[in-house]
PLY file of the C-alpha trace (Angstrom):
ply
format ascii 1.0
element vertex 92
property float x
property float y
property float z
element edge 91
property int vertex1
property int vertex2
end_header
-48.55 -30.76 38.96
-50.02 -27.47 38.06
-47.77 -25.52 40.52
-44.51 -26.84 38.66
-46.08 -25.55 35.28
-46.64 -22.04 36.57
-43.34 -22.19 37.82
-41.67 -22.87 34.63
-43.68 -20.38 32.85
-42.55 -17.65 35.08
-38.98 -18.83 34.80
-39.06 -18.54 30.80
-40.93 -15.26 31.19
-38.09 -14.09 33.50
-35.33 -15.17 31.36
-36.61 -13.47 28.25
-36.13 -9.92 29.86
-32.34 -8.64 29.37
-30.26 -6.28 31.07
-30.18 -2.79 29.23
-26.80 -1.19 29.30
-25.03 1.72 27.65
-22.20 1.38 25.46
-20.18 4.12 25.74
-17.72 5.50 22.94
-13.96 5.91 23.84
-14.34 9.46 22.89
-17.29 10.03 25.51
-15.75 7.98 28.29
-12.60 10.03 27.96
-14.38 13.29 28.26
-16.32 12.00 31.50
-12.95 10.85 33.05
-11.25 13.92 32.17
-13.86 16.22 33.52
-14.88 14.38 36.65
-11.43 13.30 37.56
-11.63 14.99 40.87
-14.49 13.31 42.01
-13.48 9.85 40.79
-10.30 10.47 42.62
-11.55 11.90 45.69
-14.94 11.04 47.96
-18.26 12.40 46.81
-19.97 12.42 43.30
-21.12 15.28 41.24
-24.75 16.71 41.36
-27.21 17.04 38.83
-26.24 20.86 38.25
-22.54 19.82 37.83
-23.49 16.94 35.16
-25.61 19.47 33.33
-22.78 21.91 32.99
-20.75 19.03 31.77
-23.65 18.46 29.16
-23.77 21.98 28.21
-19.99 22.12 27.37
-20.01 18.80 25.48
-23.08 19.32 23.45
-22.54 15.99 21.68
-22.93 14.06 24.79
-26.29 12.16 24.10
-26.70 10.44 27.47
-28.97 11.35 30.12
-27.62 12.94 33.28
-28.29 9.81 35.42
-26.45 7.85 32.87
-23.30 10.10 33.19
-23.55 9.75 36.78
-23.84 5.96 36.67
-20.65 6.21 34.54
-19.04 8.18 37.18
-19.83 5.93 40.01
-18.17 2.91 37.88
-15.15 4.65 37.09
-14.79 5.66 40.74
-15.53 1.77 41.85
-12.64 0.91 39.04
-10.18 3.53 40.24
-10.69 2.28 43.88
-9.86 -1.29 42.64
-6.81 -0.48 40.80
-5.83 1.50 43.88
-6.12 -1.16 46.48
-4.76 -3.68 44.21
-1.64 -1.35 43.93
-1.49 -0.90 47.76
-1.71 -4.90 48.34
1.34 -5.47 45.73
3.42 -3.32 47.65
2.80 -4.80 50.74
5.57 -7.45 51.50
0 1
1 2
2 3
3 4
4 5
5 6
6 7
7 8
8 9
9 10
10 11
11 12
12 13
13 14
14 15
15 16
16 17
17 18
18 19
19 20
20 21
21 22
22 23
23 24
24 25
25 26
26 27
27 28
28 29
29 30
30 31
31 32
32 33
33 34
34 35
35 36
36 37
37 38
38 39
39 40
40 41
41 42
42 43
43 44
44 45
45 46
46 47
47 48
48 49
49 50
50 51
51 52
52 53
53 54
54 55
55 56
56 57
57 58
58 59
59 60
60 61
61 62
62 63
63 64
64 65
65 66
66 67
67 68
68 69
69 70
70 71
71 72
72 73
73 74
74 75
75 76
76 77
77 78
78 79
79 80
80 81
81 82
82 83
83 84
84 85
85 86
86 87
87 88
88 89
89 90
90 91
């Protein structure tokens, strides 16, 4: 019986922790998409130095360089997914 009680306490503790995420403004999102469009549509990812150059040019960008890199990765995945769906729709 005590084992079950410990398990339920652990489950309650784990369910209280919430996933953290970044809510991007449309302006910031478009700036990232436009600047990193070559990386999004091709292979590879921008390095830290490339992202820091972007931050210097866009001083209003309040995000950490790793957050910007994650945004580029997510946009790249969305691009690949859209590309795959377009190719599948063209097949007959």
